Steps between C-alpha positions, in 0.01 A plus 500: 500500500259219578187395315234686700692826464513451123124430501430827682725705271390343170132522594556863593632565149201321342260710709686816395453405134129434560475837674674678213269332248191599699632858505550482125141378465378802698710735289368355172142506631518864594725662242474282190148358513356797699281261699637524851511225761351422838665602830527133604757451225716773657476317830592169338792661316632670814454194716680257271795738474521583873398174666592266218821654379648732761398312815589157363838634385558638850400166653733307268796731554441503878500123502820498299700771681413462868735279701414134540264409781667411827466140610278595792266708282173304507307753289695454178357220291593457131176312435300793640691737270422274204130492593506878541644535149216298345237679711632840388524393138149353474324767705669783309409345167143422612452852628636648177271289282194568716563874497534499121172306475340743747592780259260354245241309707378586846401200707502478878692173495790670321531756779491220757770313305719813495457539875585134566810521277608818678457334838715205398764737364519675836527165678776385263697822549462469877616137497799586285625776728421294811715221360800717408481732802790326674717540191471879513812575697848638436744255343778619736313361803481158336873509421596606853274235654662231285841603635372482860563867573141586595252300700 
């Protein structure tokens, strides 16, 4: 397992812990302190678990398990994957923080920040899957090609 894969997986676990803690906050707010919470906190909680934990875990495991890129694959670029990791990490964290803040203070700039972070998340996800697209193939084909049985 190489470094970027470990980054994706470990960050995924950190985001899961943050998501669990935000869920615990909502539970305490509602059932212990009887004060409730704002819907934006539900969105932040859900987003950090789904995009931050689940999706980043999928991205890390996909990067780890799919066969190596073929030599003629021009789309796969380890630097692009590394950049995608940092883009996903920062935009997920920024969106989470802004949505928590939006739960307590409503300012237009916060909504714009959430939208910008979401846009960069979509771009990062698209770049990631564009880069690994050539690696999504059966391993058997790669083995047979290396033996010269298939052209």
